Backbone bond lengths (Angstrom), bond angles and torsions (degrees), N, CA, C in turn:
res aa  C-N    CA-C-N  psi(-1)  N-CA   C-N-CA  omega(-1)  CA-C   N-CA-C  phi
1 M - - - 1.440 - - 1.516 111.29 -
2 N 1.349 115.66 -41.82 1.458 119.70 178.82 1.525 111.06 -64.34
3 D 1.330 115.57 -37.46 1.465 118.81 179.31 1.535 110.98 -64.39
4 L 1.305 116.55 -40.80 1.467 120.59 178.76 1.533 111.53 -64.62
5 L 1.334 115.14 -42.59 1.458 119.98 178.16 1.519 110.74 -63.70
6 K 1.297 118.03 -42.75 1.460 122.40 179.59 1.532 110.13 -63.43
7 K 1.326 118.12 -41.40 1.462 121.39 179.13 1.537 110.90 -63.76
8 L 1.327 116.84 -41.53 1.473 120.46 178.14 1.532 111.31 -63.74
9 Q 1.347 116.78 -41.20 1.459 120.02 177.72 1.515 111.12 -63.68
10 D 1.317 117.23 -43.81 1.468 121.57 179.46 1.530 110.84 -63.11
11 L 1.339 115.56 -37.38 1.461 120.42 -179.26 1.525 111.64 -65.37
12 Y 1.357 118.08 -44.33 1.456 121.20 -174.97 1.521 114.19 -80.26
13 I 1.294 119.86 -21.07 1.463 120.37 177.99 1.525 111.41 -113.04
14 S 1.292 115.96 21.47 1.460 118.60 178.54 1.535 108.85 -72.76
15 P 1.311 117.88 154.36 1.476 121.53 179.86 1.524 113.06 -57.84
16 R 1.306 116.84 -29.66 1.457 119.65 179.23 1.538 109.93 -62.61
17 W 1.339 119.48 -44.95 1.463 122.27 -179.93 1.529 110.90 -68.63
18 I 1.298 117.68 -33.55 1.467 120.90 176.95 1.525 109.42 -65.30
19 L 1.324 116.97 -44.32 1.467 120.29 178.63 1.529 111.41 -63.38
20 W 1.333 117.01 -41.21 1.465 120.12 177.23 1.537 110.59 -61.99
21 G 1.314 116.84 -40.98 1.465 121.27 178.79 1.529 112.20 -64.55
22 V 1.336 116.57 -45.94 1.472 120.33 178.30 1.522 110.07 -64.90
23 G 1.316 117.37 -41.48 1.482 120.71 178.20 1.524 111.62 -61.89
24 G 1.333 115.97 -42.14 1.472 120.06 177.72 1.517 112.01 -62.20
25 L 1.341 117.24 -42.34 1.458 121.01 177.37 1.530 111.42 -63.69
26 L 1.331 117.53 -40.79 1.470 120.88 178.01 1.530 111.17 -62.98
27 V 1.305 117.16 -44.68 1.465 120.64 179.28 1.530 110.21 -63.39
28 A 1.320 117.07 -43.83 1.468 120.67 178.43 1.531 110.77 -62.61
29 G 1.336 116.90 -40.86 1.473 120.59 177.66 1.518 112.35 -62.94
30 I 1.335 116.70 -42.07 1.471 120.85 179.28 1.526 110.42 -64.94
31 I 1.315 117.30 -43.18 1.472 120.80 177.86 1.524 110.44 -62.57
32 H 1.324 117.41 -43.08 1.464 121.37 179.21 1.527 111.21 -60.86
33 V 1.330 117.55 -48.23 1.474 121.29 179.80 1.531 110.52 -62.47
34 A 1.335 117.27 -41.82 1.465 120.52 179.52 1.528 111.02 -61.91
35 I 1.312 117.74 -41.18 1.471 121.06 179.29 1.521 110.54 -66.19
36 V 1.333 116.97 -45.77 1.472 120.51 -179.66 1.534 110.62 -61.60
37 L 1.320 117.61 -41.93 1.463 120.72 -179.43 1.524 112.89 -71.29
38 S 1.326 117.91 -23.65 1.464 119.87 -178.86 1.521 113.31 -87.69
39 V 1.326 118.85 -10.39 1.465 121.56 -177.74 1.530 112.47 -56.96
40 P 1.362 121.02 -46.68 1.474 118.65 -179.80 1.524 114.03 -57.75
41 A 1.315 117.73 -29.14 1.467 119.87 179.40 1.524 111.87 -67.65
42 Y 1.336 116.94 -23.01 1.453 120.37 -178.77 1.518 113.76 -95.12
43 V 1.348 117.34 -2.80 1.452 120.00 176.23 1.524 106.37 -75.57
44 P 1.324 118.39 117.54 1.459 120.65 -168.09 1.528 115.71 -78.73
45 H 1.341 119.12 -14.67 1.446 117.91 -169.55 1.516 112.93 -125.57
46 S 1.323 115.54 124.14 1.452 120.53 165.18 1.520 106.12 -83.15
47 P 1.338 118.66 165.56 1.471 118.27 176.88 1.526 112.65 -54.67
48 Y 1.325 117.12 -38.23 1.461 120.63 179.41 1.529 110.95 -61.43
49 E 1.332 116.78 -43.32 1.463 120.40 179.27 1.525 111.54 -68.15
50 R 1.342 117.08 -37.42 1.470 120.07 177.89 1.519 111.07 -62.62
51 V 1.328 116.34 -41.48 1.466 120.72 -179.16 1.527 110.04 -63.82
52 G 1.329 117.53 -31.88 1.464 120.94 178.21 1.519 112.85 -60.76
53 G 1.315 117.67 -22.32 1.453 121.31 179.59 1.521 114.22 -75.98
54 F 1.327 117.83 -9.09 1.462 120.55 -178.72 1.524 113.34 -85.03
55 G 1.326 117.85 -17.96 1.462 119.94 179.85 1.519 111.25 156.87
56 A 1.322 115.18 -168.34 1.459 122.39 -175.74 1.529 111.72 -65.39
57 D 1.333 116.12 149.47 1.457 121.76 174.11 1.528 110.23 -67.65
58 R 1.322 114.49 157.34 1.468 123.10 178.21 1.529 112.56 55.67
59 S 1.317 114.34 40.65 1.458 121.50 177.16 1.525 107.21 -156.34
60 F 1.338 117.20 128.92 1.459 119.59 178.56 1.520 110.03 -69.28
61 Q 1.330 115.05 135.72 1.463 122.47 177.13 1.523 107.94 -119.29
62 M 1.305 116.66 130.47 1.466 121.02 176.76 1.528 109.42 -70.38
63 L 1.322 115.92 134.86 1.459 120.43 174.59 1.522 108.65 -93.43
64 P 1.318 117.65 148.45 1.465 119.44 178.65 1.531 110.27 -66.75
65 P 1.328 117.55 160.05 1.466 119.58 176.03 1.523 111.11 -55.37
66 I 1.312 116.23 147.42 1.458 121.67 -177.38 1.527 109.46 -81.47
67 L 1.323 115.63 118.43 1.460 122.14 177.69 1.527 108.87 -122.00
68 P 1.332 117.98 152.03 1.470 119.46 179.86 1.524 111.96 -55.64
69 R 1.308 115.90 135.06 1.465 125.02 177.50 1.519 114.83 65.22
70 S 1.321 117.29 12.67 1.467 119.00 176.49 1.522 110.44 -137.51
71 E 1.339 116.39 31.92 1.463 120.15 179.94 1.520 110.11 -67.58
72 P 1.343 117.86 132.03 1.460 119.01 178.08 1.525 112.20 -69.38
73 L 1.339 116.69 -29.86 1.457 123.39 175.17 1.521 107.65 -140.51
74 P 1.329 118.33 152.71 1.465 119.02 -179.49 1.534 112.38 -70.56
75 D 1.307 115.69 154.61 1.474 124.68 172.73 1.516 114.95 64.23
76 L 1.323 118.81 29.48 1.455 120.97 174.45 1.518 109.41 -90.51
77 D 1.326 116.27 142.00 1.459 122.42 -177.90 1.531 109.94 -80.99
78 P 1.339 118.67 125.49 1.468 119.76 -178.85 1.529 113.77 -69.00
79 S 1.325 118.67 -16.61 1.461 119.83 179.21 1.533 111.91 -86.49
80 M 1.311 116.55 0.00 1.469 121.76 179.49 1.525 109.07 -109.41
81 R 1.321 115.40 158.52 1.460 122.66 169.56 1.519 105.79 -109.27
82 H 1.336 116.85 144.50 1.461 121.41 -170.13 1.525 111.81 -128.67
83 A 1.335 114.43 144.80 1.466 122.11 169.62 1.524 105.98 -133.21
84 I 1.329 116.31 143.96 1.459 119.75 -174.32 1.520 110.23 -134.40
85 C 1.336 115.46 145.39 1.462 121.93 -179.01 1.521 109.01 -136.32
86 R 1.323 116.25 120.45 1.466 120.98 176.34 1.522 108.92 -92.10
87 Y 1.336 116.25 142.77 1.474 119.54 -177.94 1.525 110.93 -147.51
88 S 1.317 114.05 163.31 1.460 122.22 171.45 1.517 107.06 -134.57
89 L 1.313 116.83 125.22 1.468 120.21 179.70 1.531 111.44 -78.00
90 E 1.324 118.06 -4.23 1.455 120.89 172.97 1.525 110.07 -62.93
91 N 1.332 115.55 -24.47 1.467 121.29 179.69 1.515 112.59 -91.25
92 G 1.328 117.86 8.79 1.459 121.81 179.82 1.520 111.79 110.89
93 P 1.335 116.67 171.47 1.466 121.36 -179.63 1.526 112.09 -61.45
94 L 1.314 114.63 162.29 1.454 122.58 -176.57 1.529 109.28 -123.50
95 I 1.324 116.61 137.45 1.461 121.32 173.38 1.523 107.85 -112.51
96 V 1.331 116.15 125.15 1.455 122.31 177.62 1.522 107.46 -111.75
97 S 1.319 116.05 125.04 1.463 121.79 176.77 1.518 108.43 -125.26
98 A 1.335 115.77 132.60 1.451 119.50 -178.46 1.522 110.47 -150.49
99 F 1.323 114.30 151.42 1.457 122.45 177.76 1.514 107.13 -140.12
100 A 1.340 116.81 130.76 1.463 119.09 -178.58 1.522 111.16 -136.74
101 P 1.324 117.69 108.54 1.456 121.44 175.32 1.528 109.83 -80.99
102 S 1.314 116.33 67.05 1.455 122.11 -173.42 1.522 108.91 -132.55
103 P 1.335 117.88 152.01 1.463 119.80 175.89 1.535 112.37 -61.37
104 F 1.314 117.16 -25.08 1.467 121.00 175.94 1.519 109.10 -149.65
105 W 1.334 116.34 134.39 1.460 121.35 172.33 1.516 108.11 -141.90
106 S 1.314 116.86 159.40 1.459 121.42 174.82 1.524 109.25 -147.95
107 L 1.304 113.96 153.51 1.460 121.92 178.03 1.509 106.93 -131.97
108 G 1.324 116.94 120.54 1.457 121.26 -178.66 1.509 111.75 -123.54
109 L 1.328 115.28 145.13 1.462 121.88 172.78 1.521 107.48 -106.20
110 F 1.316 116.09 133.63 1.451 122.44 -178.01 1.523 109.84 -123.39
111 N 1.344 116.77 148.33 1.457 119.61 175.94 1.531 109.86 -84.90
112 E 1.316 116.97 -175.62 1.475 121.39 -177.67 1.525 113.05 -58.27
113 K 1.322 116.37 -32.55 1.460 120.94 -177.40 1.523 112.75 -83.11
114 G 1.329 117.16 -3.34 1.456 120.17 -179.95 1.512 113.94 88.91
115 Q 1.337 117.37 14.29 1.459 121.40 178.40 1.522 109.64 -91.06
116 V 1.330 116.31 139.38 1.467 121.60 -179.01 1.531 109.24 -68.35
117 T 1.330 115.99 128.12 1.466 120.43 175.84 1.530 111.52 -108.19
118 Y 1.334 116.70 -23.97 1.463 121.21 177.54 1.527 107.74 -159.59
119 S 1.323 115.61 141.98 1.452 119.44 179.87 1.517 110.01 -150.39
120 L 1.327 115.74 143.93 1.449 121.01 171.31 1.516 108.32 -146.96
121 N 1.332 116.14 163.64 1.451 119.86 179.21 1.523 109.72 -143.00
122 D 1.317 116.30 -173.99 1.465 119.91 -175.79 1.520 112.25 -64.80
123 K 1.326 118.50 -21.25 1.472 121.34 179.30 1.519 111.68 -80.87
124 T 1.331 117.43 -30.62 1.462 120.71 -178.32 1.523 112.79 -96.61
125 S 1.318 116.76 -7.63 1.461 121.62 179.08 1.525 108.13 -108.70
126 E 1.305 115.61 163.37 1.457 120.10 178.70 1.526 109.48 -91.23
127 G 1.321 116.95 101.45 1.455 120.76 174.70 1.511 114.18 88.10
128 E 1.321 114.28 -163.03 1.461 121.62 -174.83 1.527 113.18 -90.59
129 A 1.313 117.31 -10.72 1.465 120.74 -176.59 1.519 110.32 -111.35
130 V 1.319 114.92 148.99 1.463 120.46 177.13 1.521 108.87 -142.12
131 R 1.319 115.48 143.36 1.462 123.28 174.90 1.505 106.48 -131.81
132 M 1.319 116.09 122.98 1.458 121.27 -172.95 1.518 110.53 -129.53
133 L 1.324 115.91 137.73 1.464 122.44 175.50 1.526 106.94 -110.62
134 V 1.326 117.14 122.26 1.465 123.30 -178.94 1.519 107.51 -112.92
135 L 1.340 116.58 124.62 1.456 119.92 -177.86 1.517 111.20 -158.11
136 T 1.322 116.36 165.56 1.463 122.41 178.75 1.528 109.53 -84.28
137 P 1.339 118.20 163.65 1.470 119.98 176.75 1.537 112.57 -57.63
138 Q 1.332 117.69 -37.12 1.468 120.21 179.24 1.528 110.72 -66.62
139 Q 1.323 116.52 -41.93 1.458 119.78 179.02 1.531 110.89 -66.00
140 L 1.340 117.04 -34.89 1.454 120.60 179.16 1.525 110.83 -67.15
141 S 1.323 117.29 -40.16 1.469 119.23 179.40 1.532 111.06 -65.15
142 I 1.326 117.70 -36.17 1.470 121.08 176.51 1.526 109.94 -70.50
143 L 1.326 116.51 -39.97 1.469 121.80 -177.83 1.526 111.81 -64.90
144 R 1.329 116.97 -31.34 1.480 120.47 -179.29 1.534 111.88 -63.42
145 E 1.327 116.76 -25.87 1.467 119.72 178.85 1.517 111.94 -69.42
146 N 1.331 116.60 -33.45 1.459 121.48 -178.78 1.531 109.02 -143.02
147 P 1.346 117.90 72.51 1.475 120.06 -173.99 1.520 112.48 -71.69
148 P 1.337 117.02 151.31 1.460 119.93 174.84 1.532 109.52 -67.88
149 E 1.311 116.15 156.86 1.463 120.77 -175.80 1.519 112.60 -62.03
150 D 1.326 118.02 -35.78 1.464 120.46 -174.87 1.535 113.14 -98.24
151 L 1.329 117.41 23.61 1.465 121.17 -178.47 1.529 111.79 -59.55
152 E 1.315 117.78 -37.32 1.469 121.16 -178.46 1.526 112.09 -67.67
153 E 1.309 118.11 -20.45 1.460 121.98 -179.71 1.536 111.61 -88.32
154 M 1.322 117.52 -7.56 1.460 121.76 -176.95 1.524 111.59 -101.35
155 I 1.329 114.82 152.42 1.457 121.26 168.74 1.522 105.59 -85.60
156 V 1.318 117.05 122.62 1.469 121.03 -178.14 1.525 108.30 -99.15
157 V 1.336 115.28 121.12 1.456 121.92 179.38 1.521 107.85 -113.47
158 E 1.314 115.05 112.91 1.468 121.47 179.68 1.528 107.63 -97.69
159 T 1.317 117.28 127.74 1.461 121.62 -176.54 1.519 111.57 -143.13
160 N 1.321 114.85 151.32 1.469 120.60 173.90 1.523 111.42 -94.77
161 E 1.329 116.80 -5.16 1.469 121.88 178.51 1.524 108.65 -79.88
162 L 1.327 117.18 109.56 1.467 120.57 -176.11 1.521 113.15 -73.69
163 R 1.324 117.65 -32.75 1.462 119.85 -178.14 1.521 109.84 -122.40
164 G 1.326 115.77 143.78 1.449 120.22 179.20 1.514 110.91 -176.96
165 F 1.321 115.27 -162.91 1.455 119.87 177.18 1.523 109.81 -149.22
166 A 1.324 114.19 152.93 1.461 122.02 176.69 1.523 107.98 -105.29
167 L 1.330 115.80 136.02 1.462 121.40 178.13 1.525 108.05 -120.38
168 F 1.331 115.86 117.86 1.458 123.37 -179.91 1.526 106.86 -105.25
169 R 1.334 116.63 122.91 1.465 122.19 -176.38 1.521 109.91 -124.10
170 A 1.308 116.11 141.00 1.459 121.37 176.31 1.520 109.29 -136.05
171 F 1.327 115.52 133.32 1.453 121.97 -179.34 1.523 109.99 -76.85
172 A 1.329 115.63 134.47 1.462 121.54 177.50 1.524 108.12 -116.11
173 P 1.347 117.85 94.54 1.463 119.96 -176.36 1.525 113.63 -66.33
174 S 1.322 117.08 -24.43 1.469 120.39 177.36 1.522 108.60 -155.18
175 N 1.313 115.89 170.14 1.469 120.48 -179.72 1.521 112.06 -64.88
176 A 1.323 118.03 -21.43 1.465 120.98 179.25 1.520 111.34 -64.32
177 Y 1.325 116.94 -27.75 1.469 121.56 -179.71 1.529 112.78 -81.45
178 L 1.317 117.26 -19.77 1.469 120.61 -171.37 1.521 114.97 -55.76
179 P 1.338 121.15 -45.46 1.470 118.56 -178.96 1.522 113.71 -60.50
180 Q 1.333 117.96 -44.83 1.468 119.27 -178.07 1.528 111.56 -72.98
181 I 1.336 117.35 -34.03 1.468 119.34 178.21 1.521 109.82 -70.33
182 S 1.316 117.98 -42.21 1.476 120.47 177.42 1.513 110.94 -61.82
183 A 1.335 117.52 -41.54 1.468 120.76 178.20 1.529 110.55 -63.54
184 A 1.329 117.21 -39.83 1.473 120.66 179.45 1.529 110.93 -65.68
185 L 1.333 117.01 -42.29 1.466 119.72 179.04 1.531 110.79 -65.45
186 R 1.322 117.23 -38.23 1.470 120.10 178.52 1.518 112.05 -67.80
187 S 1.331 116.81 -29.20 1.467 119.82 -177.61 1.529 112.64 -85.36
188 A 1.326 117.66 -8.60 1.472 119.94 178.21 1.522 109.03 -63.91
189 T 1.326 116.01 143.32 1.471 120.21 -179.14 1.524 110.28 -121.89
190 C 1.291 113.20 152.94 1.460 122.92 -178.02 1.526 104.10 -145.11
191 S 1.320 117.17 89.08 1.467 119.47 -166.44 1.521 112.59 -131.86
192 D 1.319 114.03 173.20 1.463 121.97 -179.56 1.518 111.19 -74.50
193 L 1.309 113.92 145.55 1.472 120.69 164.79 1.513 103.71 -88.03
194 P 1.318 118.29 142.34 1.465 117.63 176.89 1.532 110.32 -50.59
195 K 1.320 116.17 141.67 1.464 122.33 -175.24 1.511 111.02 -50.08
196 I 1.364 114.12 137.87 1.459 119.58 177.84 1.502 110.50 -111.36
């Protein structure tokens, strides 16, 4: 009986079983790391693609009010009302026009990854209205040959980012402001400049 017990002990703690155990742990660790590193490749939506789900390109879409655990996009302020417009400059320059009768408003341009490329607000702009022309350096050089009549009245934003989105935000200090702020966000435009 003792001999049988000794043989079983030798069998289970032999170097061969230790090597198999260490090898199994290494393989499991490699598989785990490979799965963790591959997760971002399976995330289907960049911020640009997510914004496409709100409506047609080159048109501002009102976002629903920000509620806990139901944010349409991350990091949006619940005290603001938002409208968003997705665009591609491959289709030509973009004109953004907005008016916000609000104590605070801002208009930001974001690239495909959701990084801010240009931003202004009611403190850096003149008044409650803004008109912005967004275009690439190549489009700007062509546009200089035959500029639109109101070019001097527009903020010209030159960018190398071909695809992105504009986010128009207006602060709503109380519910009394909501009807006029919602109307202003709905009236914002994000449209084509005639082909150049």
